[in-house]
TILOMAR-220390 format. One record per residue (C-alpha): residue number from 1; residue in one letter; x, y, z. Coordinates in steps of 0.02 Angstrom, whole numbers, plus 50000, padded with zeros to 5 digits. Layout:
BEGIN
pos,code,xx,yy,zz
NUM,A,X,Y,Z
...
This chain:
BEGIN
pos,code,xx,yy,zz
1,M,44449,58389,46941
2,S,44436,58210,46884
3,R,44581,58090,46898
4,L,44590,58077,46709
5,A,44601,58266,46688
6,L,44735,58276,46822
7,A,44835,58135,46741
8,L,44825,58222,46571
9,L,44880,58387,46648
10,L,45030,58307,46732
11,A,45078,58210,46575
12,A,45076,58371,46473
13,A,45203,58459,46586
14,P,45366,58470,46489
15,A,45526,58404,46564
16,A,45604,58576,46542
17,A,45479,58647,46667
18,M,45552,58536,46802
19,P,45708,58608,46883
20,R,45865,58503,46871
21,K,45962,58468,47028
22,P,46120,58574,47024
23,R,46288,58488,47014
24,M,46419,58561,47127
25,D,46569,58571,47013
26,K,46651,58687,46888
27,S,46529,58636,46752
28,M,46375,58664,46859
29,E,46222,58717,46764
30,T,46047,58726,46835
31,E,45884,58787,46763
32,G,45703,58807,46809
33,A,45537,58876,46754
34,Y,45489,58978,46907
35,C,45600,59109,46986
36,G,45503,59269,47012
37,I,45619,59370,46899
38,T,45501,59436,46766
39,T,45620,59543,46663
40,P,45725,59461,46526
41,G,45912,59483,46545
42,H,46068,59413,46625
43,R,46190,59438,46769
44,V,46375,59403,46786
45,I,46412,59342,46962
46,E,46591,59360,47024
47,T,46575,59370,47214
48,P,46494,59268,47353
49,E,46382,59418,47394
50,Q,46316,59428,47215
51,W,46290,59238,47218
52,K,46188,59246,47379
53,Q,46083,59388,47310
54,L,46051,59293,47147
55,W,45986,59141,47239
56,K,45884,59249,47357
57,D,45803,59327,47202
58,L,45774,59152,47132
59,G,45692,59101,47297
60,K,45807,58952,47321
61,P,45957,58909,47432
62,A,46126,58952,47356
63,P,46236,58802,47314
64,P,46420,58817,47360
65,V,46539,58892,47231
66,D,46721,58943,47250
67,F,46729,59116,47171
68,S,46918,59120,47181
69,K,46911,58988,47042
70,H,46744,59020,46956
71,V,46622,59150,46890
72,A,46438,59123,46852
73,V,46316,59186,46723
74,A,46129,59187,46758
75,A,46006,59213,46615
76,F,45821,59252,46628
77,A,45688,59233,46493
78,G,45566,59349,46582
79,L,45382,59320,46610
80,R,45309,59193,46486
81,N,45127,59141,46463
82,S,45157,58953,46464
83,G,45280,58817,46508
84,G,45404,58741,46387
85,Y,45522,58889,46375
86,G,45703,58865,46423
87,I,45876,58939,46412
88,V,46023,58853,46328
89,F,46203,58910,46352
90,E,46322,58890,46206
91,P,46503,58842,46240
92,A,46602,58993,46301
93,E,46733,59066,46184
94,I,46890,59167,46212
95,K,46894,59318,46096
96,D,47034,59443,46116
97,D,47031,59495,46298
98,M,46856,59428,46336
99,L,46767,59270,46387
100,V,46612,59273,46277
101,V,46458,59182,46345
102,R,46305,59165,46233
103,Y,46135,59096,46274
104,S,45970,59072,46184
105,V,45791,59066,46246
106,T,45705,58913,46175
107,Y,45519,58900,46140
108,P,45392,58763,46180
109,K,45378,58621,46057
110,G,45210,58535,46060
111,M,45097,58543,46211
112,A,45147,58647,46362
113,I,45069,58684,46529
114,M,44965,58843,46526
115,A,45038,58940,46671
116,L,45143,59096,46692
117,T,45327,59049,46702
118,Q,45492,59140,46725
119,P,45625,59025,46649
120,Y,45804,59044,46707
121,A,45972,58957,46694
122,V,46134,58976,46791
123,K,46302,58912,46732
124,I,46474,58912,46813
125,F,46632,58949,46712
126,P,46816,58939,46760
127,R,46881,59109,46818
128,S,47012,59196,46711
129,A,47087,59369,46700
130,K,46975,59403,46550
131,K,46819,59509,46563
132,V,46655,59415,46540
133,R,46541,59473,46398
134,V,46366,59398,46389
135,S,46242,59403,46246
136,G,46073,59320,46233
137,R,45937,59300,46105
138,D,45761,59234,46084
139,E,45747,59097,45953
């Protein structure tokens, strides 16, 4: 592969395909394009054991989280045929006796790397006595 072709390939990689470094606080949110989870869906994580399993499934080390104070939601876009896909969490809402968490799968805009991806996002929320309800959609 020529240097020019390699430079063009690297320049075309969207920023969303690059994982963000997780922040270790109550507003932590991290995302990535490659996780090995090929089925769309989500998980509510309420225990350290569930947290360790999630990160094992993602193929990455688990960052520290205090589950006496927080819960997490992980969302997966499933297997996609290119880069540029992502997941965006909306602000959580309290409705009746539930903490409602919504997310959307976003689509590539413009050029995207042609590779199989498995976009994911994980977000931490303050723990409450309310049950967590999650809903997601493809845009």
